[in-house]
Structure formats: C-alpha cells, structure tokens
C-alpha positions, 0 to 999 in steps of 0.5 A: 499499499505505501510503496504506491505513493512513497519511494522505498527509502522514504518508507524506511526513514518514515518508519524508523524516525516515527518509531524513534520518536515514540521510543524517545517519549517512552524512554523519557517517561520511563525515567531512563536516559540515553548514553552520550559516550562514543563507544555506545553510539558506535554500537548504535550506528552499526546495529542501526545499519545492519538491523534496520537501514540495510534490511528494510531498504533492500526489502522495500526496494526488492518488493518493487520487483517481486511479489510479497509471497516470493519475498516471504519465501526468500525472507524465510532463510534468515534463521538459516543464515543466523544459525550458520553465523551464530555457530562461528561467531558465538560460543553458545549457539552451536549448530546441532542436528535437530536445529538444521532439520527444524530451520529446513522444515520451516523454509519448506513450510513457508513454501508450502503455505505461500504456495507453488505458484510463488516460485514461478517468479524465481526465473526473473527479476534476480536483483529483486530476489538478491536484494531480499536475500541480502536483507536476510543475511543482514537481519541475521548479523543484526540479531547476533550483534544485538548481543553487543548491547546486552548490558543496556536496558532494553529501551535504551538500546532500542532508542539509540539504534533507532535514532542512529538508523534514522540519521543513516537513512536520511541522506539516501532520502535526500539523494534518491527521493527528494522532493518528497510528496506532500499529499498522501491518501489517508490509507498510505498515512495509516499504513505508515503509522501502522508499520511504525508504531506496531511493526517497528516500535512495539516489535523492536522492544519485544525483539531486544528483550527476547533476543537476550533470553533465547538467542539470535537464532531462536528469535529469528524464527519469527520469520516463519510465523510472518506468513502464518500470521498473514494468512490467518489475518487474511482469513479472519479479517478479509474472509479469505479462504484457507487452502489445503496446502496452506494448512499443510505448510502451517503444520510443517512450520510448527513441526520445524519450530518444535525440532529447533527447540528440541525439548519435545524431541529429547523427551520423546527420545527419553 
C-alpha cells in the first residue's frame, strides 16, 4: 500500500524516525536516559545499519520487483543464515542436527504455505531476489550483533539504535527521492503509522528483550510465523479462504519450530 505513493528509502525513513520518536518519549517517561559516550553510539550506528537501514531498504526496494509471497519465502532463510553465522561467531549457539532439520522444515513449510505459484517468479527479477536475500543475511548479522548491547536496558538500546538508523537513512532520502510528496492518501498515512508504531516501535521492544533470553537464532525463527500470521489475518479479517497446501505448510512450520526447540524431541527419545 505504502509503496504506491512513497519511495522505498522514504518509507524506511518514515518507519524508523516515527518509531524513534515514540521510543524517545517512552524512554523519557520511563525515567531512563541515553548514553552519550562514543563507544555506545558506535554500537548504535552499526546495529542501526545492519538491523534497520540495510534490511528495510533491501526489502522495500526488492518488493518493487518481486511479489510479497516470493519475498516471504526468501526472507524465511533468515534463521538459516543466523544459525550458520552464530555457530562461528558465538560460543553458545552451535549448530545441532535437530536445529538444522527444524530450520529446513520451516523454510519448506513457508514454501508450502505461500503456494507453489510463488516460485514461478524465481526465473526473473534476479536483483529483487538478491535484495531480499541480502536483507535476510543482514537481519541475521543484526541478531547476533545485538548481543553487544546486552549490558544496556532494553529501551535504551532500542531507542539509540532507532535514532542512529534514522540519521543514516536521511541522506539516502535526500539523494534519491527528494523532493518528497506533500499530499498522501489516508490509507497510506494509516499504513505508515501502523508499520511504525506496531511493526517497529513495539516489535523492536519485544525483539531486544527476547533476543537476550533465547538468542539470535531462536528469535529470528519468528520469520517463519510472519506468513502464517498474514494468512490467518487474511482469513479472519478479509474472509479469505484457507487452502489445503496452506494448512499443510503451517503444520510443517510448527513441526520445524518444535525440532529447533528440541525439548519435545529429547523427552520423546527419553
């Protein structure tokens, strides 16, 4: 909806800057304050680049050229990249057999859920596909790098990262998409506010909290649940039908999540 009237970089800037403003107000009323040392802000800018600017821009730009269903399949590779990178870059998130099987099941489940027709676009628009894969790799790196902020309060880490990402995005808007449109339809404004408030500000508050609890790989498994949620919302809100391959796909996704978690499998083996 948003990309019909707004360019991809402008979308990213609106999304991040509105979420940053919400985070600043939230931080102020919570009684916490941002640090002002160079070391902390260097981390904010690195994470703002690899966890916000790069993946948001690549996804927004890539979806201009490929369908959202194909994008969701390619984006579902995020946990796979996270698992591989975490194996080499961390000391406590090693690859295991059940984790690899679970991630592959999740990707297969997303393909089944979205439907085989989404794969028809794989033969064209290679740059759009590469952009979504680059975003997935960047998300994986961001999930691992977030551990660098584990000593900060969650709200402080989130606010600093969003402010840094806003600053990084503004030059791209001014270079590639200036002047900005001054009149937008209400549905576009509503979509921007929705993706900023719920899809960024509140979502990143949960993201920073969960990643400290269960690690990067397990947190990024949420990628598998995005198309599931979209499908269920389409059925409940838009009265869309639920196909047989979608039901099978959701079952495979949940089986993959169980396999990655491993606890149920260990109990059954015992």
